[in-house]
C-alpha atoms as one frame of an Amber mdcrd trajectory, in Angstrom:
protein
 -16.642  24.216 -19.044 -15.932  20.840 -16.927 -19.065  19.350 -15.371 -18.785
  19.456 -11.523 -17.442  16.172  -9.940 -20.051  13.868  -8.380 -19.586  13.462
  -5.160 -17.218  10.525  -3.371 -19.156   7.750  -3.041 -18.271   4.465  -1.041
 -18.327   1.109  -2.963 -17.647  -1.307  -0.240 -20.458  -3.133   1.591 -20.921
  -2.743   5.142 -21.816  -5.827   5.766 -18.388  -6.778   7.550 -19.241  -3.483
  10.299 -21.347  -3.979  13.218 -22.404  -1.069  15.901 -20.665  -1.360  18.884
 -17.513  -3.211  17.347 -13.869  -2.294  18.651 -12.871  -0.540  15.381  -9.035
  -1.512  16.794  -9.443  -4.953  17.816 -11.799  -5.219  14.169  -8.472  -4.332
  12.306  -6.258  -6.334  13.991  -8.206  -9.242  13.313  -7.713  -8.966  10.085
  -4.342 -10.786  10.386  -5.627 -13.714  11.585  -8.589 -13.700   8.664  -6.098
 -13.111   5.670  -3.951 -15.948   7.576  -6.878 -18.478   6.643  -5.053 -18.479
   3.073  -2.042 -16.426   3.588   0.861 -18.104   6.029   3.330 -15.904   7.433
   2.675 -12.859   6.430   1.424 -10.724   9.466   3.533  -7.818   9.082   2.685
  -7.379   5.570  -1.135  -7.288   6.099  -0.733  -4.749   8.876   1.386  -2.751
   6.695  -2.095  -2.995   4.509  -3.807  -2.135   7.430  -1.479   0.989   7.913
  -1.709   2.346   4.587  -5.801   2.135   4.720  -5.847   4.168   7.713  -3.633
   6.160   6.374  -5.006   6.512   2.986  -1.796   5.768   1.532  -0.688   2.795
  -1.234   1.427   0.088  -0.490   4.555  -1.636  -2.940   4.540  -5.096  -2.638
   7.939  -6.623  -3.820   8.439  -9.901  -3.748   9.749 -12.839  -6.576   7.140
 -14.726  -8.118   5.188 -17.399  -6.202   5.083 -16.086  -2.981   1.422 -15.531
  -2.468   1.397 -11.124  -3.275  -1.546 -11.621  -4.911  -3.474 -14.006  -3.091
  -2.754 -11.923   0.157  -4.477  -8.905  -1.294  -7.198 -10.774  -2.496  -7.992
 -12.014   1.281  -7.626  -8.963   2.989 -10.227  -7.331   0.700 -12.367 -10.151
   1.586 -11.578  -9.382   4.733 -12.800  -5.727   4.798 -16.187  -6.313   2.575
 -14.293  -4.121  -0.196 -15.136  -4.029  -4.009 -11.834  -4.925  -5.621 -10.506
  -5.333  -8.951  -7.022  -6.801 -10.489  -5.224  -5.500 -13.511  -2.197  -7.400
 -15.070   0.490  -4.934 -15.740   1.853  -6.083 -19.536   4.180  -4.468 -21.688
   1.066  -3.323 -24.108  -1.096  -2.357 -21.513  -2.270   1.248 -22.402  -3.256
   3.897 -19.659  -6.900   4.067 -20.907  -6.905   0.149 -19.691  -6.486   1.501
 -16.456  -8.345   4.403 -15.886 -10.908   4.307 -18.820 -11.365   6.253 -21.494
 -14.363   7.791 -23.712 -15.999   5.498 -26.041 -18.403   6.712 -28.964 -21.895
   5.458 -28.707 -23.387   4.963 -31.880 -27.105   4.763 -30.465 -26.842   8.214
 -29.017 -24.015   9.428 -31.188 -22.369  10.768 -28.058 -18.824   9.662 -26.280
 -19.566   8.090 -22.962 -16.942   7.413 -20.496 -16.314   3.727 -19.589 -14.132
   3.436 -16.324 -11.441   1.596 -16.055 -10.725  -0.811 -13.562  -9.046   2.029
 -11.153 -12.600   2.755 -10.119 -12.694   0.647  -7.031 -11.799   0.376  -3.508
  -8.740  -1.605  -3.593  -6.959  -2.102  -6.800  -4.526  -4.549  -7.276  -1.778
  -3.482 -10.036  -0.099  -7.003 -10.591   3.577  -6.994 -11.436   3.474  -2.984
 -12.214   6.970  -2.965 -13.086   6.722  -5.153 -16.154   5.003  -2.288 -18.197
   6.180   0.865 -19.321   6.642   4.225 -17.860   3.795   5.742 -19.739   1.161
   3.454 -18.059   2.791   3.530 -14.500   2.702   7.183 -14.874  -1.339   6.601
 -15.434  -2.251   5.867 -12.182   0.063   9.050 -10.127  -3.129  11.327 -10.972
  -5.355   8.119  -9.097  -3.248   7.811  -6.524  -2.005  11.329  -5.364  -5.291
  13.084  -6.267  -7.950   9.985  -5.659  -9.408  10.970  -9.028  -9.275  10.213
 -12.684  -8.948  13.212 -15.558 -10.702  12.434 -18.928 -10.604  14.865 -22.110
 -10.645  17.246 -18.722 -13.030  16.243 -16.771 -12.326  15.078 -13.141 -13.849
  11.853 -11.918 -13.329  11.191  -8.591 -12.422   8.072  -7.055 -14.361   5.795
  -4.505 -13.633   5.762  -1.150 -11.909   4.052   0.462  -9.183   3.787  -2.440
  -5.765   1.743  -2.326  -3.455   0.678  -4.996  -1.647  -2.140  -4.015   0.939
  -3.083  -6.551   3.179  -5.872  -6.876   6.978  -6.000  -8.466   9.385  -8.628
  -8.887  12.840  -7.439  -7.680  14.322  -4.955 -10.448  16.948  -7.645 -11.295
  14.508  -9.680 -13.142  14.149 -10.151 -16.799  11.345  -8.015 -18.344  11.130
  -5.519 -15.691  11.052  -1.469 -15.627  12.263   0.127 -12.582   9.775   2.771
 -11.254  10.944   6.237 -11.262  11.116   8.300  -8.216   7.953  10.445  -8.582
   6.035   6.958  -9.111   7.243   5.213  -6.202   7.256   8.597  -3.649   3.436
   8.231  -4.159   3.685   4.946  -2.403   3.344   5.323   1.262   4.866   2.179
   2.241   7.112  -0.684   0.431   6.498  -3.940   1.785   8.956  -6.789   1.260
   7.095 -10.155   1.010   9.890 -12.957   1.841  10.451 -16.446   1.005   8.940
 -18.427   4.211  10.661 -19.945   6.422  10.549 -24.114   6.646   7.793 -24.129
   9.078   5.569 -21.931   7.416   6.526 -23.749   3.818   5.210 -26.920   5.304
   2.011 -25.362   6.540   1.354 -23.518   2.992   2.050 -27.447   1.254  -0.566
 -29.313   4.311  -3.063 -27.040   3.550  -3.141 -27.471  -0.380  -2.613 -31.108
   0.498  -6.161 -30.440   2.665  -7.761 -29.242  -0.348  -7.510 -25.511  -0.464
  -8.067 -23.837  -3.197  -6.753 -20.195  -3.789  -8.980 -18.998  -6.442 -12.284
 -19.806  -3.651 -11.566 -17.739  -0.435 -15.408 -18.719   0.843 -14.386 -22.064
   0.956 -11.227 -20.919   2.778 -13.798 -19.643   5.798 -12.746 -15.733   4.774
 -15.361 -13.505   5.467 -15.644  -9.492   5.912 -14.464  -8.900   9.826 -14.304
  -5.317   9.162 -15.468  -2.577   6.798 -15.895   1.169   5.933 -17.221   2.230
   9.930 -14.268   0.369  11.164 -11.525   2.160   8.905 -13.590   6.014   9.441
 -13.018   5.087  13.862  -9.632   3.854  13.096  -8.807   6.746  11.180 -10.590
   9.142  13.490  -8.444   7.618  16.214  -4.736   8.049  14.267  -5.619  11.753
  14.086  -5.611  12.002  17.776  -2.857  10.124  18.419  -0.765  12.717  20.418
   2.872  13.682  19.730   5.251  15.851  21.818   7.605  18.642  20.350  10.552
  16.036  20.916   9.445  13.270  18.900   8.199  15.275  16.132  12.127  16.649
  16.096  13.390  12.926  15.994  10.797  12.200  12.894  12.594  15.089  11.409
  16.165  14.081  12.384  15.846  10.801  11.168  14.787  11.890   7.359  17.513
  14.936   7.601  20.081  12.538   8.092  19.586  10.456   5.039  20.526  13.443
   3.239  23.640  14.037   4.502  24.651   9.980   4.061  27.814   9.244   1.865
  26.057   6.112   0.474  23.038   7.978  -0.966  22.466  10.002  -4.179  18.794
  10.877  -2.947  17.740  11.505   0.445  13.934  11.494   2.164  12.148  14.850
   1.057   9.840  16.261   3.420   7.202  14.686   1.752   8.937  10.953   3.244
   9.105  13.034   6.868   5.164  13.453   6.544   4.800   9.952   5.841   6.718
   8.766   8.459   4.752  10.497  11.173   1.658   9.224   9.780   2.467   5.677
   9.527   4.377   5.915  12.768   1.095   7.317  14.081  -1.191   4.672  13.120
   0.618   1.469  14.382   0.619   3.619  17.712  -2.787   3.433  17.582  -2.693
  -0.037  16.498  -0.649  -1.027  19.154  -3.306   0.494  21.936  -1.832   3.979
  22.380  -2.815   7.421  22.011   0.682   9.189  22.063   3.568   8.640  19.554
   7.067   6.896  20.770  10.242   7.041  18.969  10.148   2.957  18.597   7.300
   3.587  16.743   9.182   5.882  14.503  12.018   3.204  14.373   9.139   0.194
  13.722   7.891   1.911  10.604  11.121   3.557   8.852  12.264   0.904   6.898
   9.000   0.199   4.869   8.339   4.029   4.880  11.687   5.084   3.662  13.281
   3.014   2.063  11.964   3.339  -1.462  12.315   6.889  -1.248  15.946   6.908
  -1.395  18.960   5.892  -3.543  21.864   4.170  -3.086  24.859   5.411  -4.839
  26.169   2.796  -7.583  29.591   2.555  -6.091  27.543   1.803  -2.615  25.807
  -0.658  -4.011  29.190  -2.135  -5.537  29.607  -2.882  -1.791  26.802  -4.473
  -0.632  25.205  -1.230   0.638  21.611  -1.385   0.660  19.020   1.010   1.316
  17.637  -0.836   4.694  21.297  -1.083   5.682  21.620   2.776   5.410  18.383
   3.559   7.566  19.551   0.960  10.419  22.660   2.817  10.349  20.935   6.147
  10.335  18.686   5.222  13.150  21.809   3.842  15.325  22.985   7.405  14.569
  20.650   9.713  15.311  20.158  10.695  19.313  16.972   9.214  20.555  15.137
  11.472  22.691  13.930  10.733  26.118
């Protein structure tokens, strides 16, 4: 019989939590704090906060050099959470991520050595540069929030978020993530190249001595913590949804299943994800009720990785975001 799993525990410091702090204001302030290190990615920071509020995970896609790794590190520092980084490579083994049993000669027993997944915020860097077997090692951790080794489940800390980065699949040496893996990510966020003014601001910071390896020197410190996240999750849970708006979420997702440009539409799991992220966005926006505009705002990042464009449509220049835009324009909006 397997031992009883130990209770979930928090590993993040609470130094960023203060009694009387407005959780919405504290979590919104994360954008400014991360902005001390990363320029022009406010929407990506907001997406990461939404994922934390919804207990989800995020896939960050962008070309090399757009500060995907720096952004996640800055967010962890701003939240006072423990974070670990795994560089995914072609020779990375599943046990390198989850941990494994190691024989201890002193005690003549096998002992579990936890892997880097045992943290609050796991940065899975370039996840699509490792083969599917190692990618799949994260499936249980992301869905069940535990790791099983030799039949023994070991719970992960709370909060727990996987922020995986990937280069576009057209780049050499990448492996496309399977649908089962993609579906475990709550959001897929695109980290775009900065515009000219933002790129000039980046250069000015480096010219002034900014060191991306020393976030403390950049003035980044905790502005929120687990207490604010707990309060925020309670606020999101209290957001009201009318039957008409609930039906709108379902209609948007069902419309993708009949799109001639898609070979795979949004599943019911995707619909529940869209409802959750939309409620989190409504709460962050200062409202306790959900509107169709909230659903529209989160449709792209929540659904773009849950649909598959037909190869012949891709040859005609059709994209997942383009299909979703068409669906949102076609589905009737409740008044």
